VEXSEBA-993294 format. One record per residue (C-alpha): x, y, z. Coordinates in steps of 0.5 Angstrom, whole numbers, padded with zeros to 4 digits, always signed. Each point is the difference from the previous one (the first is absolute). Layout:
BEGIN
XYZ ...
//
This chain:
BEGIN
+0029+0031-0032 -0006-0004+0001 -0002-0002+0007 +0001-0007-0001 +0007+0001-0001 +0005-0004+0003 +0005+0004+0004 +0007-0001+0000 +0005+0004+0003 +0006+0002-0004 +0000+0007+0003 +0001-0004+0007 +0006-0003-0002 +0003+0006-0003 -0002+0004+0007 +0003-0006+0004 +0006+0001-0004 +0000+0008+0000 -0001-0001+0008 +0006-0004+0001 +0004+0005-0005 -0002+0006+0004 +0001-0004+0007 +0007-0001-0003 +0001+0007-0002 -0001+0002+0007 +0004-0005+0003 +0006+0002-0004 +0000+0007+0003 +0005+0001+0006 -0004+0000+0007 +0001+0007+0001 -0003+0001-0007 -0007-0004+0001 -0003+0002+0007 -0005-0005+0002 -0006+0005-0001 +0002+0001-0007 +0000-0008-0001 -0006-0001+0003 -0004+0005-0004 +0003-0003-0006 -0002-0007+0001 -0007+0003+0002 +0000+0004-0006 +0002-0006-0005 -0005-0005+0004 -0006+0005-0001 +0002+0001-0008 +0000-0008+0000 -0007+0000+0003 -0003+0006-0004 +0002-0004-0006 -0003-0007+0001 -0006+0004+0003 -0001+0003-0007 +0002-0007-0003 -0006-0002+0004 -0005+0005-0004 +0001-0005-0006 -0005-0005+0003 -0005+0005+0004 -0002+0007+0000 +0004+0005+0004 -0005+0000+0005 -0001-0007+0001 +0008-0001+0001 +0001+0005+0005 -0006-0001+0004 +0002-0008+0001 +0007+0002+0001 -0002+0005+0005 -0004-0005+0004 +0005-0005+0000 +0006+0005+0002 -0005+0002+0006 -0001-0007+0002 +0007-0001+0004 +0003+0004+0005 +0007+0000+0003 -0003-0004+0006 -0003-0005-0005 +0003+0000-0006 -0002-0007-0003 -0008+0002-0001 +0000+0001-0008 +0000-0007-0002 +0002-0007+0001 +0002-0003-0007 +0000-0008-0001 +0004-0002-0006 -0002-0007-0002 +0006-0005-0002 -0002+0000-0008 +0000+0008+0000 +0008+0000+0002 +0001-0004-0006 -0001+0007-0004 +0005+0004+0005 +0001+0006-0004 -0007+0002-0001 -0001-0001+0008 +0006+0004+0002 -0002+0005-0005 -0007+0001+0003 +0002+0000+0007 +0005+0005-0002 -0005+0005-0002 -0003+0000+0007 +0006+0001+0003 +0002+0006-0004 -0007+0003+0002 +0002-0001+0007 -0004-0006+0001 +0003-0006+0004 -0004-0006+0000 +0001-0006+0004 +0002-0006-0005 -0001-0007+0002 +0002-0005-0006 -0002-0008-0001 +0005-0005-0004 -0005-0006-0001 +0002-0001-0007 +0007+0001+0001 +0000-0005+0006 -0004-0005-0004 +0005+0000-0005 +0006-0001+0004 -0003-0005+0005 -0002-0004-0006 +0007+0000-0003 +0003-0002+0006 -0004-0006+0001 -0005+0002+0005 -0008-0002-0002 -0004+0006+0002 -0006-0002+0005 -0006+0004+0002 -0005-0001+0005 -0006+0004+0000 +0003+0005-0005 +0006+0001+0005 +0007-0002-0002 +0003-0005+0005 +0006+0002+0002 +0006-0004+0002 +0007+0002+0002 +0003-0001-0007 -0006+0004-0003 +0001+0005+0005 +0007+0001-0001 -0001+0001-0008 -0006+0005+0002 +0005+0004+0004 +0005+0000-0006 -0005+0002-0005 -0003+0005+0004 +0006+0003+0001 +0003+0000-0007 -0007+0003-0003 +0000+0005+0006 +0007+0003-0002 -0002+0000-0007 -0005+0004+0001 +0004+0005+0004 +0005+0000-0005 -0005+0002-0006 -0002+0006+0004 +0006+0002+0002 +0002+0000-0007 -0005+0005-0001 +0002+0005+0005 -0005-0003+0005 +0002-0001+0007 -0002-0007+0002 +0001-0004+0007 +0000-0008+0000 -0004-0002+0006 +0000-0008+0000 -0001-0001+0008 -0002+0004+0006 -0007+0002-0002 -0004-0006+0001 -0001-0005+0006 -0004-0006+0000 -0002-0007+0003 -0001-0006-0004 -0006-0001-0004 +0000-0007+0001 +0007-0003+0001 -0003-0008-0001 -0004+0002-0006 +0004+0006-0004 +0007-0001+0003 +0004+0007+0000 -0006+0004-0001 -0002+0006+0004 -0006+0004+0002 +0002+0008+0001 -0001+0002+0008 +0004+0006+0000 +0002+0006-0005 +0006+0004+0002 -0001+0006-0005 +0007+0004+0003 +0004-0003-0006 -0005+0003-0005 -0001+0006+0003 +0008+0001+0001 +0001-0001-0007 -0005+0005-0003 +0003+0005+0005 +0006-0001-0003 -0002+0001-0007 +0000-0007-0002 -0006-0005-0003 -0001-0006+0005 +0000-0006-0004 -0002-0006+0004 -0001-0008+0000 -0005-0004+0003 +0004-0004+0004 -0001+0000+0008 +0003-0002+0006 -0002-0004+0006 +0001+0002+0007 +0006-0005+0000 +0003+0003-0006 -0003-0005-0005 -0001+0003-0007 -0007-0002-0002 -0003+0001-0007 -0006+0004-0001 -0004+0001-0006 +0001+0007-0003 -0007+0002-0001 -0002-0002+0008 +0007+0004+0002 -0002+0006-0004 -0007+0000+0003 +0002+0000+0007 +0005+0005-0002 -0005+0005-0002 -0004-0002+0006 +0006+0003+0004 +0001+0006-0004 -0007+0002-0002 +0002+0003-0007 -0004+0003-0005 +0001-0005-0005 +0002-0007+0000 +0002-0002-0007 +0001-0007-0003 +0004+0000-0006 -0001-0006-0005 +0000-0002-0007 -0007+0000-0002 -0001+0008+0002 -0007-0001+0004 -0006-0005+0001 -0004-0001-0005 -0008-0001-0001 -0002-0007-0001 -0005+0001-0005 +0002+0006-0005 +0008-0002+0001 +0001+0008+0002 +0004+0002+0005 -0003+0003+0007 +0001+0007+0001 -0002+0000+0007 -0003-0004+0005 -0004+0004+0006 +0000-0006+0005 -0006+0003+0004 -0004+0001-0006 +0002-0006-0004 +0003-0006+0004 -0006-0004+0002 -0002+0000-0007 +0006-0001-0003 +0001-0006+0004 -0006-0003-0003 +0002+0001-0007 +0001-0007-0003 +0006+0003-0003 +0003+0002+0006 +0004-0007+0002 +0006-0003+0003 +0006+0005+0000 -0004+0006-0002 -0005-0002+0006 +0006-0001+0005 +0003+0007-0002 -0006+0004+0001 -0001-0003+0007 +0007+0001+0001 -0001+0008-0002 -0006+0001+0004 +0003-0003+0006 +0006+0004-0001 -0004+0007-0001 -0004-0002+0006 +0006+0001+0004 +0002+0007-0003 -0003+0007+0000 -0005+0001-0006 +0005+0005-0003 +0004-0006-0002 -0001-0004-0006 +0003-0006-0004 +0003+0000-0007 +0001-0006-0005 +0004+0003-0005 +0006-0002-0005 +0007+0003+0001 +0000+0004-0006 -0007+0004+0001 +0002+0001+0008 +0000+0008-0002 -0007+0000-0003 -0003-0004+0005 +0003+0005+0006 -0001+0007-0004 -0006+0000-0004 -0007-0001+0002 -0002-0005-0005 +0006-0005+0002 +0003-0005-0004 -0001-0007+0004 -0006-0002+0005 -0001+0004+0006 -0003-0003+0007 -0003+0004+0005 -0005+0000+0006 -0004+0006-0002 -0007+0001+0002 -0006-0003-0001 -0004+0004-0005 -0008+0002+0001 -0005+0002-0004 -0007+0003+0002 -0006+0001-0005 -0004+0006+0002 -0005-0004+0004 +0006+0000+0005 +0004+0005-0003 +0005+0005+0005 -0004-0003+0006 +0004-0007-0002 +0007+0004+0002 -0003+0005+0005 -0003+0007-0002 +0005+0004+0004 +0006-0004-0003 -0002+0001-0007 -0001+0008+0002 +0007+0000+0003 +0003-0003-0007 -0004+0005-0004 +0002+0006+0004 +0007-0002+0000 +0001-0003-0007 -0005+0003-0005 +0004+0005-0004 -0007+0004-0002 -0001+0000+0008 +0007+0002+0001 +0000+0006-0005 -0007+0003+0003 -0003-0002-0007 -0005-0005+0004 -0002-0002+0007 +0000-0006+0004 -0008+0001+0000 -0001+0001-0007 +0004-0007-0002 -0004-0004+0005 -0007+0003-0003 +0002-0001-0007 +0001-0008+0002 -0007-0001+0001 -0002+0003-0007 +0001-0007-0004 +0002-0007+0002 +0007-0001+0002 +0006-0005+0003 +0005+0002+0005 +0007-0004-0001 +0006+0000+0005 +0004-0003+0005 -0001-0001+0007 +0005+0005+0003 -0003+0005-0006 +0007+0001-0003 -0005+0000-0006 -0007+0002-0001 -0004+0000-0007 -0007+0002-0002 -0003-0003-0006 -0007+0003-0002 -0004-0005-0005 -0007+0003-0002 -0004-0006-0004 +0002+0000-0007 +0006+0005+0000 +0007-0001+0000 +0003+0000+0007 +0004+0006+0003 +0005+0000+0005 -0001+0006+0004 +0005+0000+0005 +0007-0004+0001 +0003+0003+0006 +0007-0003+0002 +0004+0001+0006 +0008+0000-0002 +0001-0006+0004 -0006-0003-0005 +0003+0002-0006 +0007-0002+0002 -0002-0007+0002 -0004-0001-0007 -0007-0001+0004 -0003+0005-0005 +0002-0005-0005 -0003-0005+0003 -0007+0004+0002 +0000+0002-0008 +0001-0007-0002 -0006-0002+0004 -0004+0005-0003 +0002-0002-0007 -0002-0007+0002 -0007+0003+0001 -0001+0005-0005 +0002-0001-0008 -0001+0007-0001 +0002+0006+0004 +0002+0007+0000 +0003+0004+0005 +0004+0007+0001 +0007+0002+0003 +0003+0007+0001 +0007+0002-0002 +0002+0002+0007 -0002-0006+0003 +0007-0002+0004 -0002-0007+0003 -0003-0003-0007 +0004+0003-0006 -0004+0000-0006 +0005-0005-0003 -0003-0005+0004 -0007+0002-0003 +0003+0000-0007 +0003-0007+0001 -0007-0003+0002 -0004+0004-0005 -0002-0002-0007 -0001+0007-0002 +0000+0007+0003 -0001+0008-0001 +0004+0005+0003 -0001+0008+0001 +0002+0005+0005 +0003-0005+0004 -0006-0005+0001 -0001-0006-0003 -0005-0005-0002 +0001-0007-0001 -0003-0007-0002 +0000-0007-0002 -0004-0005-0003 -0003+0005-0005 +0002-0002-0007 -0003+0005-0005 +0000+0007-0001 -0007+0001+0000 -0001-0004+0006 +0005+0005+0004 -0004+0006-0003 -0006-0003+0002 +0002-0001+0007 +0003+0007+0001 -0007+0003-0003 -0003-0004+0006 +0004+0002+0005 -0001+0007-0002 -0007+0000+0000 -0001-0004+0007 +0006+0004+0003 +0003-0007+0002 +0007+0003-0002 +0002+0008+0001 +0001+0003-0007 +0007+0002+0002 +0002-0007-0001 -0004-0001-0007 +0002+0002-0007 -0006+0004-0001 -0001+0007-0002 -0002+0006+0005 -0006+0000+0004 -0004+0007+0002 -0001-0003+0007 +0006-0001+0004 +0001-0008+0002 -0002-0003+0006 +0003+0003+0006 +0001+0007-0002 +0006-0001-0004 +0003+0004-0006 -0003-0002-0007 +0004-0005-0004 +0004+0003-0005 -0002-0002-0007 +0004-0004-0005 -0001+0005-0005 +0001+0006+0004 +0007+0005+0000 +0006-0004+0002 +0001+0000+0008 +0007-0002+0000 -0002-0007+0002 -0001-0006-0006 -0006-0005+0001 +0001-0007-0003 -0003-0006+0001 +0002-0008-0001 -0003-0006-0002 +0002-0007-0001 +0002-0001-0007 -0002-0007+0001 -0007+0002+0001 -0001+0003-0007 +0005-0003-0004 +0003+0006-0004 -0002+0007-0001 -0007+0002+0001 -0003+0007-0002 +0001+0005+0005 +0006-0004+0003 +0008+0001-0001 +0005-0005+0002 +0006+0001+0004 +0003-0002+0006 -0004+0000+0007 +0000+0007+0003 +0004+0003-0006 -0005+0003-0004 +0002+0007-0002 -0006+0003-0003 -0007+0003+0002 -0006-0004-0002 -0006+0003-0003 -0004-0006+0001 +0003-0001+0008 +0003-0007-0001 +0006-0003-0003 +0003-0007+0000 +0006-0003+0001 +0003-0006+0003 -0001-0002+0007 +0003-0005+0004 -0006-0004+0002 +0000-0002+0007 +0007+0002+0000 +0005-0004+0005 -0003+0001+0006 +0000-0006+0005 -0007-0004+0000 -0002-0006+0004 +0003-0007-0001 -0007-0003-0001 -0002+0004-0006 +0003+0000-0007 -0002+0006-0005 -0004-0002-0006 +0000+0003-0007 -0007+0004+0000 -0002-0003-0007 +0002-0008+0001 +0001-0004-0006 -0006-0004-0002 +0000-0008+0000 -0004-0005-0003 +0000-0007+0002 -0003-0006-0004 -0001-0006+0003 +0000+0002+0007 -0003-0006+0003 +0006-0005+0002 +0005+0000+0005 +0005+0004-0004 -0005+0006-0001 -0002+0000+0007 +0007+0001+0002 +0001+0005-0005 -0006+0004+0002 +0002+0000+0007 +0007+0003-0002 -0004+0005-0004 -0004+0002+0006 +0007+0003+0003 +0003+0003-0006 +0001+0007+0001 -0001+0002-0008 -0004-0005-0003 -0008-0001+0000 -0004-0006-0002 -0005+0003-0004 -0003-0007-0004 +0000-0007+0002 -0003-0005-0005 -0003-0007+0002 -0005-0003-0004 -0002-0005+0006 +0000+0006+0005 -0003+0006-0004 -0004+0004+0004 +0003-0002+0007 +0004+0005+0004 +0008-0001+0000 +0002-0003+0007 +0005+0003+0003 +0001+0007-0004 -0003+0007+0001 +0002+0005-0005 +0003+0007+0002 -0007+0003+0000 -0002-0005+0006 -0004-0004-0005 -0001-0007-0002 +0002-0003-0007 -0005-0004-0004 +0002-0006-0004 -0002+0001-0007 +0001-0005-0006 +0004+0004-0005 -0001-0002-0007 +0005+0001-0005 -0004+0006-0003 +0000+0003+0007 +0007-0001+0001 +0001+0003-0007 -0004+0007+0002 +0004+0000+0006 +0007+0000-0003 -0002+0005-0005 -0003+0005+0005 +0007+0000+0004 -0004-0003+0006 +0005-0005+0002 +0007+0001+0001 +0002-0008+0002 -0004-0006-0002 +0002-0006+0004 -0002-0007-0003 -0001-0005+0005 -0003-0005-0005 +0001-0008-0001 +0005-0002-0005 -0002+0001-0007 -0006+0006+0001 +0004+0006+0000 +0001+0001-0008 -0007+0003-0001 +0000+0005+0006 +0007+0002-0003 -0003+0001-0006 -0005+0004+0002 +0004+0005+0004 +0005+0001-0006 -0006+0001-0004 -0002+0006+0004 +0007+0003+0001 +0000+0000-0008 -0006+0003-0001 +0001+0006+0005 +0005+0006-0001 +0006+0000+0004 -0002+0006+0004 -0006-0004+0002 +0003-0006+0002 +0002-0001+0008 +0007+0000+0002 +0002+0006-0004 -0001-0003-0007 +0002-0007+0002 -0006-0003+0001 -0002-0005+0006 +0005-0005+0001 -0001-0007+0000 +0003-0005+0006 -0002-0007-0002 +0000-0005+0005 -0001-0006-0004 +0005-0004-0004 -0002+0002-0007 +0005+0005-0001 +0006-0002+0004 +0004-0003-0005 +0000-0002-0007 -0002-0007-0001 +0005-0004-0004 +0000-0008-0002 +0007+0000+0002 +0001-0002+0008 +0005+0005+0003 +0003-0006+0003 +0003-0002-0006 +0001+0006-0004 +0005+0005+0000 -0001+0008+0001 -0002+0003-0007 -0002+0007-0002 -0007-0003+0000 +0000+0000+0008 +0003+0007+0001 -0006+0003-0005 -0005-0001+0005 -0007+0003-0003 +0001+0007+0000 -0007+0002+0002 +0001-0003+0007 +0005+0001+0005 +0001-0006+0005 -0001+0003+0007 +0006-0002+0005 +0003+0006+0002 +0005-0003+0004 +0003-0004-0006 -0002+0004-0006 +0001+0007+0002 -0005+0006+0001 +0000+0004-0006 -0003-0005-0005 -0006+0000+0005 +0000+0007+0001 +0000+0001-0008 -0005-0006-0001 -0008+0001-0002 +0000-0008+0001 +0003-0004+0006 -0001-0007+0001 +0001-0002+0007 +0004-0006+0002 -0003-0007+0002 +0001-0001+0008 +0005-0006-0001 +0003+0003-0006 +0002+0006+0005 +0003-0004+0005 +0004-0004-0005 +0003+0005-0004 +0002+0004+0006 +0003-0006+0003 +0004-0002-0006 +0001+0007-0003 +0007+0002+0004 +0003-0006-0002 -0002+0000-0007 +0002+0007-0001 +0007-0002+0002 +0001-0006-0004 +0000-0004+0006 -0005-0005-0002 +0002-0006-0004 -0002+0000-0007 +0000-0007-0001 -0005-0002+0006 -0007+0004+0001 -0001+0002+0007 -0006-0004+0004 -0005+0004+0004 -0005-0003+0005 -0006+0004+0002 -0005+0000+0005 -0006+0005+0000 -0006+0001+0004 -0007-0002-0003 -0002+0007-0001 +0005-0001-0006 -0005-0005-0003 -0006+0006-0001 -0007+0000+0002 -0007-0002-0003 -0006+0003+0001 -0006-0003+0004 -0007+0002+0000 -0003+0005+0005 -0003-0004+0006 -0007+0004-0001 -0003+0003-0007 +0003+0006-0002 +0006+0000+0005 +0007+0001-0001 +0004-0005-0003 +0006-0003+0004 +0007-0002-0002 +0003-0007+0002 +0007-0002-0001 +0001-0006-0005 +0004-0003+0005 +0000+0000+0007 +0005-0003+0006 -0006-0005+0001 +0000-0003-0007 +0007-0001+0000 +0000-0004+0006 +0005+0004+0004 +0005-0002-0006 +0003+0003-0006 -0002-0001-0007 +0004+0000-0006 -0003+0003-0007 +0003+0001-0007 +0006-0003+0002 +0004+0002-0007 -0001+0005-0005 -0004+0005+0005 -0001+0007-0003 +0004+0003+0005 +0006-0005-0002 +0000+0003-0007 -0001+0007+0003 +0006+0000+0005 +0004-0003-0006 -0002+0005-0005 +0002+0006+0004 +0006-0003+0004 +0003-0001-0007 -0001+0007-0002 +0005+0002+0007 +0005-0005-0003 +0000+0003-0006 +0001+0007+0002 +0006-0003+0005 +0003-0004-0006 -0001-0006+0004 -0004-0004-0006 -0001-0007+0001 -0007-0004+0002 -0003+0004+0006 -0006-0004+0000 -0003-0003+0007 -0003-0006+0002 -0006+0002+0004 -0005-0004+0005 -0006+0003+0003 -0004-0002+0006 -0006+0002+0004 +0001+0000+0007 -0005+0000+0006 +0001+0007+0002 -0004+0006-0003 +0005+0005-0003 +0008+0000-0001 +0005-0003-0004 +0006-0004+0002 +0005-0002-0005 +0006-0004+0000 +0005+0001-0006 +0006-0005-0001 +0005+0004-0005 +0006-0003-0003 +0006+0005+0000 +0005+0001-0006 +0005+0001+0005 +0001-0002+0008 -0003+0005+0004 +0000+0001+0008 -0007+0001+0004 +0003+0007+0001 +0002+0001-0007 -0007-0001-0002 -0003+0004+0006 +0004+0006-0002 -0002-0001-0007 -0008+0001+0002 +0002+0005+0005 +0003+0005-0005 -0005-0002-0006 -0006+0002+0005 +0003+0005+0004 -0005+0006+0001 -0006-0004-0003 -0006+0001+0005 -0004-0006-0001 +0006-0005+0000 +0003-0003+0006 +0007-0003+0000 +0000-0005+0006 +0007+0000+0004 +0005-0005+0000 -0001+0000+0008 -0006-0004+0003 +0000+0005+0006 +0000+0006-0004 -0006-0003-0004 -0004-0002+0006 +0002+0007+0004 -0004+0003-0006 -0006-0005+0001 +0002-0005-0005 -0002-0007+0004 +0004-0004-0005 +0006+0003+0000 +0003+0000-0007 -0005-0004-0002 -0007+0004-0002 -0006-0002+0002 -0007+0001-0001 -0001+0005+0005 +0006+0004-0003 -0004+0001-0007 -0008-0001+0002 -0003+0007+0000 +0007+0003-0002 +0000+0005-0005 +0007-0002-0003 +0004-0006-0002 +0006-0004+0005 +0006-0004-0002 +0004-0004+0005 +0002-0007+0001 +0007+0001-0003 +0002-0008-0001 +0006-0001-0004 +0002-0007-0002 +0007-0003+0003 +0003+0001-0007 -0002+0007-0001 -0004-0001-0006 -0007+0000+0002 -0004+0005+0004 -0007-0002+0003 -0004+0007+0002 -0007+0001+0003 -0004+0006-0002 -0007+0002+0001 -0006+0005+0000 -0007+0001+0001 -0003-0003-0007 -0006+0005+0001 +0005+0006+0002 +0007+0001-0003 -0003-0006-0005 -0006+0004-0002 -0003+0006+0003 +0006+0004+0003 +0004-0001-0007 -0006+0002-0004 +0000+0006+0005 +0008+0001-0001 -0002+0000-0008 -0006+0005+0000 +0004+0005+0005 +0006+0000-0005 -0004+0000-0006 -0004+0006+0002 +0006+0004+0003 -0001-0001+0007 +0005-0003+0005 +0001-0007-0001 -0002-0002+0007 -0006+0005+0002 -0006-0004+0003 +0005-0006+0001 +0001-0001+0008 +0008-0001-0001 +0001-0001+0007 -0004-0006+0000 +0005-0004-0004 +0005+0000+0006 
//
């Protein structure tokens, strides 16, 4: 079973049934036939069987060592006098909608003897009932204003949801106790402003502890009571935080639908946030804003009140076990941690104190503890080459990396306390080392009880093991390089021979140890083996056999063998870092001078898997590309690439992706050169495993077939669906991802065309657009959409400058219409929407009437679409269609029908998207939801940034997909919110 297997507990259901049957069997005996001691022993035996079975099931998500260690820690956290020390779990109202999954996850904890305190909200359920009963929700500063009627409904909803959860748990044989009052005391937060909303002043934990002592999970609501007995509404997140401050549990878990917090640049889930080390930097990150910033601030304030052993986890209900019982976790772990230090040999051990360092070596170094070495010898060896000391403030982990000039660094010491290993401090120190050193070797012993060898295997890309001693490494991608490094280590004595895959020496190793066994010597009963990451070699190499890591069963005459490795494994690293592939895909940008090129360069600068290797501009030839530095820390220089140059680069397989950011009508000569180079190369020498360099063209040259017929007057025909085979239209949200992934040529949609298609497509697909009347679209675009012109340098030989063709001043603060009919985007939109209509069987005339204008702001498109409908719809009907169509799309924001909800999310215009909602944002937004009184016409407002989702961001989506990368890699998805 894979480590990511989603746990279900049919066994728990059977056990629950067996448990009831067993108890019934005992009860069926007469009183004399079932002495109390027999009954007690029977129940204890049954409960232990229950616990053992569930514990074994937990082994499917992690190693036995991991599960048992975490279970031991959690079990020991509580005491009969303080039984609520394990965890406070806050359940969001949205999570309650999947009650079975939630109950299963909580039942698991109960069956292994853990009793979390569960507090739930009910926001979505409350909103739905309030709206159905004609009460308009009102919010001030994000706080629900609560009047008497709202509170009456809230009490009923909280009680119903509480009892549903209790019933679901009891159905699984898990005892649970509803606690809907008596825990929280509160004063009015601000009666005049918020109404019946409370601020918690006191917590009575006796009902909670009584429930746990009685063997039942306590299930709480967030309602509080004033001293006068008035019920007050309290935000569930705040109530959970105050409860945690009182109970001081090891874990505070927030269950939500997303399953964690996410990095705004890469879109990846943040594994761990170490507040002492990362909080200040995270709060400065441009993608940390609004709700994310508020959550981080709240988490820090909460953990500042708790012991350092406490931590917060944000996770989905179905991954709760993996989060709690494995080192890798599944959601986002937030903890205080300790600040890490790094002292180079100029300061060295003096930075932490020589006596403190000596004590750490004396207490933890396995070579010293075994008598093989001494503290003095360790200290003397430090000065033999430049080194850096890493660790945390209390010295729970200390590491030493030696890095002589021109040689691969070696981590000579990694000394951790048990506390440092359990709290993942060792992971954070290693991550800091990994940031500093792209290549590293280190050693480990099999008898190390603090840091098991599995930990090293998960972080290494290769290893060699013999007689219980292992050599590990990462960043070394060639067999020859490994062999050369080993030879250097042996000659210079940097790593003891007992760890190296070399033959015996006539002299004993440094320190007087026994000579290393020869790989070709007689068998000793212990097999030697090695692992190398398969991705580093791409297949079997001479002298290397392929198998699973650590399972090679043959002694090696060469001393090395290869098998698959887990790369960096699933260890938790830093929130602010994202792992990047060691060999990034190479991108060439043709026409990098304009605004779109600049926007794309900025995105590429943050991309974990792409590197810009060529930029071409005739005007800027010889000048540095501003705002971009490659991975080697070097600037990229503009070239004026001619078709011959491009042909040669493609033939050599030197470029993985070509991005053409040229004016309309200029792409063909470059496309021809790329195709010529691809055709002249053998498949084995082409980039992208024979696919060749993919082309993404930002011009209108290949977006659709030109036709003399107007799409306003032509019906769907076979010609419309037969889009040029060589080019795929790259609008992933509408026309699918697979075709782009398979493509070698992708045409990037226009900015206006992207917004227009996104705003019309859901209704077109449903056949709800009146076939006898064309939708009318009015677009306002920032003046950057008009492009730039080149201005001569101010001094001879100076750098040419770009200037906008239009400016706010030239527009006099107003707007300027252009191409009022037959705009190229009008034809583009009609062409592709006709395909959607044909696909859905809608038929009809799916053309559009489009009126573009230039506005006096820099970037951002605001679009108003008046759409005639084929049948009557309400605003709610339309909203539901768009919500369903764009559900799960990371770069689409469907505004709420509720003004207050939108404003609470920072949308100042309520249901109407404004410029601030789209300018500088990575995605597209839609709102308005105006339906004519007759129900046969809807007016929608949509918008995007013409330089981002209208160009550069969409281009990066297409490049990622065509190269087999994550679609949103390098795109700060959080900035779409």
